[in-house]
PQR file with spaces between the fields and no chain letter, atoms N, CA, C, O and H, PARSE charges and radii, in Angstrom:
ATOM       1  N    MET     1      72.722   74.890   73.841 -0.4000 1.5000
ATOM       2  CA   MET     1      73.085   74.556   74.646 -0.0000 2.0000
ATOM       3  C    MET     1      74.560   74.261   74.070  0.5500 1.7000
ATOM       4  O    MET     1      75.688   74.721   74.245 -0.5500 1.4000
ATOM       5  N    GLN     2      73.981   73.291   73.321 -0.4000 1.5000
ATOM       6  CA   GLN     2      75.043   72.672   72.313 -0.0000 2.0000
ATOM       7  C    GLN     2      76.182   73.828   71.784  0.5500 1.7000
ATOM       8  O    GLN     2      77.192   73.427   71.205 -0.5500 1.4000
ATOM       9  H    GLN     2      73.064   72.918   73.179  0.4000 1.0000
ATOM      10  N    LYS     3      76.064   74.617   71.910 -0.4000 1.5000
ATOM      11  CA   LYS     3      76.876   75.780   70.953 -0.0000 2.0000
ATOM      12  C    LYS     3      77.950   75.908   73.058  0.5500 1.7000
ATOM      13  O    LYS     3      79.171   75.752   73.037 -0.5500 1.4000
ATOM      14  H    LYS     3      75.244   74.942   72.381  0.4000 1.0000
ATOM      15  N    ILE     4      77.420   76.107   74.117 -0.4000 1.5000
ATOM      16  CA   ILE     4      78.314   77.070   74.543 -0.0000 2.0000
ATOM      17  C    ILE     4      79.233   74.799   75.085  0.5500 1.7000
ATOM      18  O    ILE     4      80.251   74.272   75.533 -0.5500 1.4000
ATOM      19  H    ILE     4      76.428   76.233   74.134  0.4000 1.0000
ATOM      20  N    ILE     5      78.398   74.591   74.766 -0.4000 1.5000
ATOM      21  CA   ILE     5      79.292   72.657   75.024 -0.0000 2.0000
ATOM      22  C    ILE     5      80.283   72.998   74.405  0.5500 1.7000
ATOM      23  O    ILE     5      81.272   73.101   75.130 -0.5500 1.4000
ATOM      24  H    ILE     5      77.571   75.020   74.401  0.4000 1.0000
ATOM      25  N    GLN     6      80.558   73.370   72.651 -0.4000 1.5000
ATOM      26  CA   GLN     6      81.142   72.779   71.438 -0.0000 2.0000
ATOM      27  C    GLN     6      82.177   74.232   72.011  0.5500 1.7000
ATOM      28  O    GLN     6      83.338   73.961   71.707 -0.5500 1.4000
ATOM      29  H    GLN     6      79.754   73.285   72.062  0.4000 1.0000
ATOM      30  N    PHE     7      82.111   75.597   72.701 -0.4000 1.5000
ATOM      31  CA   PHE     7      82.730   76.715   73.409 -0.0000 2.0000
ATOM      32  C    PHE     7      83.759   76.440   74.386  0.5500 1.7000
ATOM      33  O    PHE     7      84.950   76.743   74.304 -0.5500 1.4000
ATOM      34  H    PHE     7      81.167   75.816   72.949  0.4000 1.0000
ATOM      35  N    ILE     8      83.078   75.744   75.456 -0.4000 1.5000
ATOM      36  CA   ILE     8      84.215   74.804   76.124 -0.0000 2.0000
ATOM      37  C    ILE     8      85.233   73.968   75.878  0.5500 1.7000
ATOM      38  O    ILE     8      86.393   73.967   76.288 -0.5500 1.4000
ATOM      39  H    ILE     8      82.111   75.498   75.522  0.4000 1.0000
ATOM      40  N    LYS     9      84.573   73.168   75.062 -0.4000 1.5000
ATOM      41  CA   LYS     9      85.729   72.234   74.100 -0.0000 2.0000
ATOM      42  C    LYS     9      86.719   72.931   73.248  0.5500 1.7000
ATOM      43  O    LYS     9      87.944   72.980   73.137 -0.5500 1.4000
ATOM      44  H    LYS     9      83.630   73.169   74.729  0.4000 1.0000
ATOM      45  N    GLU    10      85.471   73.548   72.587 -0.4000 1.5000
ATOM      46  CA   GLU    10      87.243   74.548   72.371 -0.0000 2.0000
ATOM      47  C    GLU    10      88.456   74.716   72.722  0.5500 1.7000
ATOM      48  O    GLU    10      89.524   74.299   72.274 -0.5500 1.4000
ATOM      49  H    GLU    10      84.476   73.508   72.677  0.4000 1.0000
ATOM      50  N    ALA    11      87.892   76.013   74.408 -0.4000 1.5000
ATOM      51  CA   ALA    11      88.206   77.076   75.105 -0.0000 2.0000
ATOM      52  C    ALA    11      89.471   75.679   75.534  0.5500 1.7000
ATOM      53  O    ALA    11      90.532   75.784   74.920 -0.5500 1.4000
ATOM      54  H    ALA    11      87.024   76.351   74.772  0.4000 1.0000
ATOM      55  N    LYS    12      89.402   74.950   76.123 -0.4000 1.5000
ATOM      56  CA   LYS    12      89.840   73.683   76.908 -0.0000 2.0000
ATOM      57  C    LYS    12      90.992   73.295   76.187  0.5500 1.7000
ATOM      58  O    LYS    12      92.069   73.511   76.741 -0.5500 1.4000
ATOM      59  H    LYS    12      88.539   74.864   76.622  0.4000 1.0000
ATOM      60  N    ALA    13      90.999   72.465   74.428 -0.4000 1.5000
ATOM      61  CA   ALA    13      92.156   72.725   73.858 -0.0000 2.0000
ATOM      62  C    ALA    13      92.673   74.422   73.205  0.5500 1.7000
ATOM      63  O    ALA    13      93.641   74.520   72.451 -0.5500 1.4000
ATOM      64  H    ALA    13      90.123   72.289   73.978  0.4000 1.0000
ATOM      65  N    GLU    14      92.178   75.154   73.471 -0.4000 1.5000
ATOM      66  CA   GLU    14      93.132   76.234   73.045 -0.0000 2.0000
ATOM      67  C    GLU    14      94.243   76.340   73.966  0.5500 1.7000
ATOM      68  O    GLU    14      95.411   76.553   73.640 -0.5500 1.4000
ATOM      69  H    GLU    14      91.391   75.074   74.083  0.4000 1.0000
ATOM      70  N    LEU    15      93.538   76.081   75.822 -0.4000 1.5000
ATOM      71  CA   LEU    15      94.279   76.293   76.874 -0.0000 2.0000
ATOM      72  C    LEU    15      95.359   75.093   76.843  0.5500 1.7000
ATOM      73  O    LEU    15      96.012   75.026   77.884 -0.5500 1.4000
ATOM      74  H    LEU    15      92.589   75.908   76.086  0.4000 1.0000
ATOM      75  N    ALA    16      95.587   74.406   76.141 -0.4000 1.5000
ATOM      76  CA   ALA    16      95.585   72.905   76.304 -0.0000 2.0000
ATOM      77  C    ALA    16      97.308   73.297   75.274  0.5500 1.7000
ATOM      78  O    ALA    16      98.342   72.714   75.601 -0.5500 1.4000
ATOM      79  H    ALA    16      95.056   74.461   75.296  0.4000 1.0000
ATOM      80  N    LYS    17      97.295   74.037   74.423 -0.4000 1.5000
ATOM      81  CA   LYS    17      98.265   74.829   73.285 -0.0000 2.0000
ATOM      82  C    LYS    17      99.251   76.160   74.440  0.5500 1.7000
ATOM      83  O    LYS    17     100.407   76.573   74.342 -0.5500 1.4000
ATOM      84  H    LYS    17      96.456   74.510   74.158  0.4000 1.0000
ATOM      85  N    VAL    18      98.600   76.355   75.035 -0.4000 1.5000
ATOM      86  CA   VAL    18      99.264   77.107   76.058 -0.0000 2.0000
ATOM      87  C    VAL    18     100.579   76.326   76.296  0.5500 1.7000
ATOM      88  O    VAL    18     100.646   75.111   76.480 -0.5500 1.4000
ATOM      89  H    VAL    18      97.661   76.019   75.115  0.4000 1.0000
ATOM      90  N    ASN    19     101.798   77.347   76.260 -0.4000 1.5000
ATOM      91  CA   ASN    19     103.255   77.322   77.065 -0.0000 2.0000
ATOM      92  C    ASN    19     103.469   78.025   77.882  0.5500 1.7000
ATOM      93  O    ASN    19     104.483   78.723   77.866 -0.5500 1.4000
ATOM      94  H    ASN    19     101.744   78.335   76.111  0.4000 1.0000
ATOM      95  N    TRP    20     102.573   78.063   78.863 -0.4000 1.5000
ATOM      96  CA   TRP    20     102.790   78.005   80.394 -0.0000 2.0000
ATOM      97  C    TRP    20     104.206   78.378   80.722  0.5500 1.7000
ATOM      98  O    TRP    20     104.857   78.020   79.741 -0.5500 1.4000
ATOM      99  H    TRP    20     101.750   77.496   78.876  0.4000 1.0000
ATOM     100  N    PRO    21     104.689   78.701   81.253 -0.5600 1.5000
ATOM     101  CA   PRO    21     105.833   79.481   82.466  0.2800 2.0000
ATOM     102  C    PRO    21     105.818   78.133   83.247  0.5500 1.7000
ATOM     103  O    PRO    21     105.025   77.214   83.450 -0.5500 1.4000
ATOM     104  N    THR    22     106.854   78.412   83.520 -0.4000 1.5000
ATOM     105  CA   THR    22     107.600   77.408   84.288 -0.0000 2.0000
ATOM     106  C    THR    22     107.508   77.660   86.385  0.5500 1.7000
ATOM     107  O    THR    22     107.183   78.669   87.011 -0.5500 1.4000
ATOM     108  H    THR    22     107.499   79.159   83.355  0.4000 1.0000
ATOM     109  N    LYS    23     107.772   76.824   86.698 -0.4000 1.5000
ATOM     110  CA   LYS    23     107.399   77.484   88.186 -0.0000 2.0000
ATOM     111  C    LYS    23     108.178   78.394   88.206  0.5500 1.7000
ATOM     112  O    LYS    23     107.862   79.385   87.548 -0.5500 1.4000
ATOM     113  H    LYS    23     108.036   76.005   86.189  0.4000 1.0000
ATOM     114  N    GLN    24     109.797   78.417   89.140 -0.4000 1.5000
ATOM     115  CA   GLN    24     110.758   79.424   88.329 -0.0000 2.0000
ATOM     116  C    GLN    24     110.761   80.281   87.551  0.5500 1.7000
ATOM     117  O    GLN    24     111.460   81.164   88.047 -0.5500 1.4000
ATOM     118  H    GLN    24     110.054   77.612   89.674  0.4000 1.0000
ATOM     119  N    GLN    25     110.291   80.696   86.297 -0.4000 1.5000
ATOM     120  CA   GLN    25     110.548   82.115   85.300 -0.0000 2.0000
ATOM     121  C    GLN    25     109.345   82.354   86.173  0.5500 1.7000
ATOM     122  O    GLN    25     109.648   83.403   86.741 -0.5500 1.4000
ATOM     123  H    GLN    25     109.723   79.978   85.894  0.4000 1.0000
ATOM     124  N    THR    26     107.935   81.929   86.696 -0.4000 1.5000
ATOM     125  CA   THR    26     107.010   82.789   87.421 -0.0000 2.0000
ATOM     126  C    THR    26     106.742   83.666   88.498  0.5500 1.7000
ATOM     127  O    THR    26     105.950   84.588   88.691 -0.5500 1.4000
ATOM     128  H    THR    26     107.689   81.077   86.235  0.4000 1.0000
ATOM     129  N    ILE    27     108.146   82.784   89.510 -0.4000 1.5000
ATOM     130  CA   ILE    27     108.424   83.145   91.252 -0.0000 2.0000
ATOM     131  C    ILE    27     108.962   84.709   90.052  0.5500 1.7000
ATOM     132  O    ILE    27     108.236   85.686   89.874 -0.5500 1.4000
ATOM     133  H    ILE    27     108.790   82.035   89.353  0.4000 1.0000
ATOM     134  N    ASN    28     110.675   84.479   89.262 -0.4000 1.5000
ATOM     135  CA   ASN    28     110.949   85.855   88.785 -0.0000 2.0000
ATOM     136  C    ASN    28     111.026   86.688   88.053  0.5500 1.7000
ATOM     137  O    ASN    28     111.913   87.431   87.632 -0.5500 1.4000
ATOM     138  H    ASN    28     111.265   83.685   89.406  0.4000 1.0000
ATOM     139  N    TYR    29     109.601   86.478   87.843 -0.4000 1.5000
ATOM     140  CA   TYR    29     108.967   86.911   86.808 -0.0000 2.0000
ATOM     141  C    TYR    29     107.782   88.999   87.698  0.5500 1.7000
ATOM     142  O    TYR    29     107.611   90.200   87.490 -0.5500 1.4000
ATOM     143  H    TYR    29     108.880   85.875   88.185  0.4000 1.0000
ATOM     144  N    THR    30     107.436   87.848   88.619 -0.4000 1.5000
ATOM     145  CA   THR    30     107.187   88.283   89.671 -0.0000 2.0000
ATOM     146  C    THR    30     107.678   88.667   90.621  0.5500 1.7000
ATOM     147  O    THR    30     107.059   89.182   91.552 -0.5500 1.4000
ATOM     148  H    THR    30     107.575   86.873   88.789  0.4000 1.0000
ATOM     149  N    LEU    31     108.981   88.478   90.572 -0.4000 1.5000
ATOM     150  CA   LEU    31     110.245   89.290   91.606 -0.0000 2.0000
ATOM     151  C    LEU    31     110.592   90.291   90.894  0.5500 1.7000
ATOM     152  O    LEU    31     111.153   91.188   91.524 -0.5500 1.4000
ATOM     153  H    LEU    31     109.484   88.060   89.815  0.4000 1.0000
ATOM     154  N    ILE    32     110.322   90.595   88.773 -0.4000 1.5000
ATOM     155  CA   ILE    32     111.242   91.586   88.900 -0.0000 2.0000
ATOM     156  C    ILE    32     110.068   92.755   89.108  0.5500 1.7000
ATOM     157  O    ILE    32     110.362   93.821   89.650 -0.5500 1.4000
ATOM     158  H    ILE    32     109.867   89.867   88.262  0.4000 1.0000
ATOM     159  N    VAL    33     108.587   92.448   88.589 -0.4000 1.5000
ATOM     160  CA   VAL    33     107.458   93.358   88.489 -0.0000 2.0000
ATOM     161  C    VAL    33     108.118   94.022   90.076  0.5500 1.7000
ATOM     162  O    VAL    33     108.506   95.187   90.165 -0.5500 1.4000
ATOM     163  H    VAL    33     108.349   91.583   88.148  0.4000 1.0000
ATOM     164  N    ILE    34     108.141   93.167   91.084 -0.4000 1.5000
ATOM     165  CA   ILE    34     107.946   93.720   91.843 -0.0000 2.0000
ATOM     166  C    ILE    34     108.840   94.888   92.307  0.5500 1.7000
ATOM     167  O    ILE    34     108.459   95.939   92.825 -0.5500 1.4000
ATOM     168  H    ILE    34     107.826   92.221   91.011  0.4000 1.0000
ATOM     169  N    GLY    35     109.689   94.630   92.116 -0.4000 1.5000
ATOM     170  CA   GLY    35     111.107   95.567   92.269 -0.0000 2.0000
ATOM     171  C    GLY    35     111.340   96.394   90.929  0.5500 1.7000
ATOM     172  O    GLY    35     112.470   96.672   90.529 -0.5500 1.4000
ATOM     173  H    GLY    35     109.998   93.777   91.696  0.4000 1.0000
ATOM     174  N    ILE    36     110.522   96.651   90.469 -0.4000 1.5000
ATOM     175  CA   ILE    36     110.159   97.589   88.924 -0.0000 2.0000
ATOM     176  C    ILE    36     109.631   98.547   90.298  0.5500 1.7000
ATOM     177  O    ILE    36     110.102   99.446   90.994 -0.5500 1.4000
ATOM     178  H    ILE    36     109.604   96.425   90.794  0.4000 1.0000
ATOM     179  N    SER    37     108.158   97.632   90.197 -0.4000 1.5000
ATOM     180  CA   SER    37     107.049   98.359   91.007 -0.0000 2.0000
ATOM     181  C    SER    37     107.481   99.788   92.026  0.5500 1.7000
ATOM     182  O    SER    37     107.292  100.998   91.898 -0.5500 1.4000
ATOM     183  H    SER    37     107.775   96.901   89.631  0.4000 1.0000
ATOM     184  N    LEU    38     108.238   98.812   93.211 -0.4000 1.5000
ATOM     185  CA   LEU    38     109.347   99.939   93.906 -0.0000 2.0000
ATOM     186  C    LEU    38     110.387  100.683   93.974  0.5500 1.7000
ATOM     187  O    LEU    38     110.673  101.684   94.631 -0.5500 1.4000
ATOM     188  H    LEU    38     108.392   97.830   93.315  0.4000 1.0000
ATOM     189  N    ALA    39     110.936  100.035   93.175 -0.4000 1.5000
ATOM     190  CA   ALA    39     112.123  100.663   92.013 -0.0000 2.0000
ATOM     191  C    ALA    39     111.077  102.619   91.876  0.5500 1.7000
ATOM     192  O    ALA    39     111.385  103.585   92.572 -0.5500 1.4000
ATOM     193  H    ALA    39     110.703   99.222   92.642  0.4000 1.0000
ATOM     194  N    MET    40     110.426  102.617   91.272 -0.4000 1.5000
ATOM     195  CA   MET    40     109.215  103.580   90.943 -0.0000 2.0000
ATOM     196  C    MET    40     108.740  104.290   91.671  0.5500 1.7000
ATOM     197  O    MET    40     108.651  105.500   91.464 -0.5500 1.4000
ATOM     198  H    MET    40     110.175  101.832   90.706  0.4000 1.0000
ATOM     199  N    ALA    41     108.264  103.621   92.841 -0.4000 1.5000
ATOM     200  CA   ALA    41     107.627  104.636   94.037 -0.0000 2.0000
ATOM     201  C    ALA    41     108.997  105.026   94.449  0.5500 1.7000
ATOM     202  O    ALA    41     109.518  105.979   93.871 -0.5500 1.4000
ATOM     203  H    ALA    41     108.336  102.638   93.010  0.4000 1.0000
ATOM     204  N    PHE    42     109.428  104.603   95.077 -0.4000 1.5000
ATOM     205  CA   PHE    42     111.252  105.395   95.938 -0.0000 2.0000
ATOM     206  C    PHE    42     110.928  106.480   94.934  0.5500 1.7000
ATOM     207  O    PHE    42     110.424  107.512   95.376 -0.5500 1.4000
ATOM     208  H    PHE    42     109.005  103.829   95.547  0.4000 1.0000
ATOM     209  N    PHE    43     111.327  106.290   92.664 -0.4000 1.5000
ATOM     210  CA   PHE    43     111.746  107.305   92.429 -0.0000 2.0000
ATOM     211  C    PHE    43     110.445  108.772   92.614  0.5500 1.7000
ATOM     212  O    PHE    43     110.508  109.939   93.000 -0.5500 1.4000
ATOM     213  H    PHE    43     111.737  105.452   92.304  0.4000 1.0000
ATOM     214  N    LEU    44     109.288  107.793   92.052 -0.4000 1.5000
ATOM     215  CA   LEU    44     108.371  109.117   92.271 -0.0000 2.0000
ATOM     216  C    LEU    44     107.716  109.755   94.305  0.5500 1.7000
ATOM     217  O    LEU    44     106.961  110.599   94.788 -0.5500 1.4000
ATOM     218  H    LEU    44     109.237  106.845   91.739  0.4000 1.0000
ATOM     219  N    GLY    45     108.394  108.950   94.654 -0.4000 1.5000
ATOM     220  CA   GLY    45     108.408  109.843   95.848 -0.0000 2.0000
ATOM     221  C    GLY    45     109.113  110.899   96.079  0.5500 1.7000
ATOM     222  O    GLY    45     108.852  111.946   96.670 -0.5500 1.4000
ATOM     223  H    GLY    45     109.006  108.264   94.262  0.4000 1.0000
ATOM     224  N    GLY    46     110.470  110.333   95.304 -0.4000 1.5000
ATOM     225  CA   GLY    46     111.685  111.332   95.810 -0.0000 2.0000
ATOM     226  C    GLY    46     111.303  113.114   94.489  0.5500 1.7000
ATOM     227  O    GLY    46     111.339  114.326   94.702 -0.5500 1.4000
ATOM     228  H    GLY    46     110.682  109.482   94.824  0.4000 1.0000
ATOM     229  N    LEU    47     111.088  112.532   93.646 -0.4000 1.5000
ATOM     230  CA   LEU    47     110.184  113.595   92.449 -0.0000 2.0000
ATOM     231  C    LEU    47     109.906  114.292   93.841  0.5500 1.7000
ATOM     232  O    LEU    47     110.635  114.959   94.575 -0.5500 1.4000
ATOM     233  H    LEU    47     111.059  111.548   93.472  0.4000 1.0000
ATOM     234  N    ASP    48     108.786  113.954   93.920 -0.4000 1.5000
ATOM     235  CA   ASP    48     107.498  114.815   94.759 -0.0000 2.0000
ATOM     236  C    ASP    48     107.728  114.550   96.727  0.5500 1.7000
ATOM     237  O    ASP    48     106.920  114.202   97.588 -0.5500 1.4000
ATOM     238  H    ASP    48     108.195  113.412   93.324  0.4000 1.0000
ATOM     239  N    PHE    49     109.084  114.886   96.793 -0.4000 1.5000
ATOM     240  CA   PHE    49     109.422  114.950   98.398 -0.0000 2.0000
ATOM     241  C    PHE    49     109.863  116.878   97.308  0.5500 1.7000
ATOM     242  O    PHE    49     109.542  118.066   97.263 -0.5500 1.4000
ATOM     243  H    PHE    49     109.740  115.169   96.094  0.4000 1.0000
ATOM     244  N    ILE    50     110.787  115.822   96.671 -0.4000 1.5000
ATOM     245  CA   ILE    50     111.964  117.552   95.790 -0.0000 2.0000
ATOM     246  C    ILE    50     110.616  118.853   95.346  0.5500 1.7000
ATOM     247  O    ILE    50     110.672  120.076   95.482 -0.5500 1.4000
ATOM     248  H    ILE    50     111.048  114.858   96.708  0.4000 1.0000
ATOM     249  N    PHE    51     109.750  118.187   94.924 -0.4000 1.5000
ATOM     250  CA   PHE    51     109.273  119.966   94.711 -0.0000 2.0000
ATOM     251  C    PHE    51     108.225  119.827   95.195  0.5500 1.7000
ATOM     252  O    PHE    51     107.465  120.355   94.383 -0.5500 1.4000
ATOM     253  H    PHE    51     109.704  117.194   94.813  0.4000 1.0000
ATOM     254  N    GLU    52     107.565  119.402   96.119 -0.4000 1.5000
ATOM     255  CA   GLU    52     107.460  119.900   97.262 -0.0000 2.0000
ATOM     256  C    GLU    52     108.272  120.253   98.265  0.5500 1.7000
ATOM     257  O    GLU    52     107.517  120.710   99.122 -0.5500 1.4000
ATOM     258  H    GLU    52     108.182  118.973   96.778  0.4000 1.0000
ATOM     259  N    TYR    53     109.585  120.317   98.731 -0.4000 1.5000
ATOM     260  CA   TYR    53     111.017  120.553   99.551 -0.0000 2.0000
ATOM     261  C    TYR    53     110.165  122.488   98.173  0.5500 1.7000
ATOM     262  O    TYR    53     109.647  123.529   98.579 -0.5500 1.4000
ATOM     263  H    TYR    53     110.198  119.945   98.034  0.4000 1.0000
ATOM     264  N    ILE    54     110.383  122.151   97.091 -0.4000 1.5000
ATOM     265  CA   ILE    54     110.946  123.325   95.927 -0.0000 2.0000
ATOM     266  C    ILE    54     109.803  124.455   96.190  0.5500 1.7000
ATOM     267  O    ILE    54     110.104  125.615   95.910 -0.5500 1.4000
ATOM     268  H    ILE    54     110.804  121.305   96.762  0.4000 1.0000
ATOM     269  N    LEU    55     108.464  124.169   96.731 -0.4000 1.5000
ATOM     270  CA   LEU    55     107.427  124.920   96.603 -0.0000 2.0000
ATOM     271  C    LEU    55     107.323  125.408   98.013  0.5500 1.7000
ATOM     272  O    LEU    55     106.938  126.535   98.326 -0.5500 1.4000
ATOM     273  H    LEU    55     108.220  123.226   96.959  0.4000 1.0000
ATOM     274  N    LYS    56     107.557  124.821   98.526 -0.4000 1.5000
ATOM     275  CA   LYS    56     107.156  125.226   99.759 -0.0000 2.0000
ATOM     276  C    LYS    56     108.710  126.602  100.660  0.5500 1.7000
ATOM     277  O    LYS    56     108.565  127.425  101.564 -0.5500 1.4000
ATOM     278  H    LYS    56     107.869  123.906   98.272  0.4000 1.0000
ATOM     279  N    THR    57     109.846  126.269   99.928 -0.4000 1.5000
ATOM     280  CA   THR    57     110.823  126.601  100.329 -0.0000 2.0000
ATOM     281  C    THR    57     110.998  128.393   99.995  0.5500 1.7000
ATOM     282  O    THR    57     111.054  129.370  100.742 -0.5500 1.4000
ATOM     283  H    THR    57     109.964  125.600   99.194  0.4000 1.0000
ATOM     284  N    PHE    58     111.071  128.141   97.778 -0.4000 1.5000
ATOM     285  CA   PHE    58     111.095  129.017   97.280 -0.0000 2.0000
ATOM     286  C    PHE    58     109.494  130.343   97.043  0.5500 1.7000
ATOM     287  O    PHE    58     109.608  131.544   96.797 -0.5500 1.4000
ATOM     288  H    PHE    58     111.026  127.347   97.171  0.4000 1.0000
ATOM     289  N    ILE    59     108.016  129.466   97.251 -0.4000 1.5000
ATOM     290  CA   ILE    59     107.375  130.035   96.099 -0.0000 2.0000
ATOM     291  C    ILE    59     106.108  130.435   97.516  0.5500 1.7000
ATOM     292  O    ILE    59     105.436  131.465   97.567 -0.5500 1.4000
ATOM     293  H    ILE    59     107.923  128.490   97.451  0.4000 1.0000
ATOM     294  N    ILE    60     106.080  129.207   98.608 -0.4000 1.5000
ATOM     295  CA   ILE    60     105.183  129.718   99.352 -0.0000 2.0000
ATOM     296  C    ILE    60     105.842  130.155  100.213  0.5500 1.7000
ATOM     297  O    ILE    60     105.314  130.747  101.155 -0.5500 1.4000
ATOM     298  H    ILE    60     106.626  128.370   98.566  0.4000 1.0000
């Protein structure tokens, strides 16, 4: 039981040392991730549409 308590104390001490991002940084990074994800989705969807068109037109 003593080891568990010691582990929790050490974990709490380490978390206190973390340089947490500000609220604005978190919002900015989240928007960047969402934007890149949407851009990749549209890009891959476009490629899928093009390849599907090519396959239907020339092969099938």
